[in-house]
C-alpha positions as CSV (number, residue, x, y, z in Angstrom):
1,X,-37.1,7.2,17.0
2,X,-35.9,8.5,13.6
3,X,-33.8,10.8,15.5
4,X,-32.1,7.5,17.3
5,X,-31.3,6.1,14.4
6,X,-29.9,9.5,12.8
7,X,-27.1,9.2,15.2
8,X,-27.0,5.6,14.9
9,X,-25.3,6.5,11.2
10,X,-24.1,9.2,11.5
11,X,-22.3,7.4,14.1
12,X,-21.5,5.0,11.7
13,X,-20.6,7.2,9.0
14,X,-17.8,8.6,11.2
15,X,-16.4,5.2,12.6
16,X,-15.5,4.4,9.2
17,X,-13.8,7.4,8.7
18,X,-12.2,7.3,11.6
19,X,-10.7,3.7,10.5
20,X,-10.0,5.0,7.0
21,X,-7.8,7.7,8.8
22,X,-6.4,5.0,11.1
23,X,-4.6,3.0,8.3
24,X,-1.0,4.7,7.3
25,X,0.2,4.2,3.9
26,X,4.0,3.2,3.3
27,X,5.8,5.2,0.8
28,X,7.4,2.9,-1.6
29,X,11.3,2.2,-2.0
30,X,12.3,4.2,-4.4
31,X,14.6,2.5,-4.7
32,X,12.3,0.0,-6.5
33,X,11.1,3.3,-8.8
34,X,14.9,4.5,-10.5
35,X,14.5,3.8,-14.4
36,X,18.8,2.7,-14.0
37,X,19.6,-0.8,-13.4
38,X,21.1,-1.6,-10.4
39,X,24.9,-0.7,-10.2
40,X,25.4,-3.7,-8.1
41,X,24.2,-6.5,-6.3
42,X,24.0,-5.3,-3.3
43,X,22.8,-2.6,-3.6
44,X,19.3,-5.1,-5.5
45,X,20.3,-7.2,-3.1
46,X,19.0,-4.1,0.1
47,X,16.7,-2.8,-2.7
48,X,14.6,-6.4,-2.1
49,X,15.5,-6.5,1.6
50,X,13.4,-3.2,1.7
51,X,10.3,-4.2,-0.6
52,X,10.4,-6.8,1.4
53,X,9.5,-4.2,4.9
54,X,7.8,-2.7,1.7
55,X,5.3,-6.3,1.0
56,X,5.0,-6.0,4.8
57,X,3.4,-3.0,5.0
58,X,1.3,-2.5,2.4
59,X,-1.0,-5.8,3.5
60,X,-1.8,-3.6,6.5
61,X,-2.8,-0.9,5.1
62,X,-4.6,-2.9,2.8
63,X,-6.2,-5.1,5.7
64,X,-7.0,-1.8,7.4
65,X,-8.2,0.0,4.8
66,X,-10.0,-2.8,4.0
67,X,-12.3,-2.7,7.3
68,X,-14.4,0.3,5.7
69,X,-13.8,-0.4,1.7
70,X,-13.5,-3.7,-0.5
71,X,-12.9,-0.8,-2.8
72,X,-10.0,0.5,-1.2
73,X,-8.1,-2.5,-0.3
74,X,-7.8,-3.8,-3.4
75,X,-6.7,-0.1,-4.8
76,X,-3.4,-0.4,-2.3
77,X,-3.2,-4.4,-3.7
78,X,-2.6,-3.0,-6.8
79,X,-0.5,-0.4,-6.4
80,X,1.9,-2.4,-4.4
81,X,1.7,-5.0,-7.0
82,X,2.5,-1.6,-9.5
83,X,5.7,-1.3,-7.3
84,X,6.7,-5.4,-7.2
85,X,6.3,-5.2,-11.1
86,X,8.6,-2.5,-11.6
87,X,11.2,-3.4,-8.6
88,X,11.5,-6.8,-11.2
89,X,12.2,-5.2,-14.4
90,X,14.8,-2.8,-12.6
91,X,16.2,-5.8,-11.1
92,X,16.6,-7.5,-14.4
93,X,17.9,-5.2,-16.4
94,X,14.1,-3.9,-18.1
95,X,14.4,-0.5,-17.6
96,X,11.5,0.9,-20.7
């Protein structure tokens, strides 16, 4: 019986590792992280479109992580929020 419990525990641990490994983290749009004003309204709008795509991908990534760890899900959502704040600062011309 102890052997069966050990095997089940090992399998459960491996399963959570597989779930975590299957989550593909998207890269943040470089345009959102640059520290210079947008060169044009079109550049800002193009970056906004990239940010919308990034938001969707980060939501999927965070949800995937959430299957194994609530803390990892929160960290992914916080990371998206940091990128969003930087984009908005750049869009408003609030360059540090």
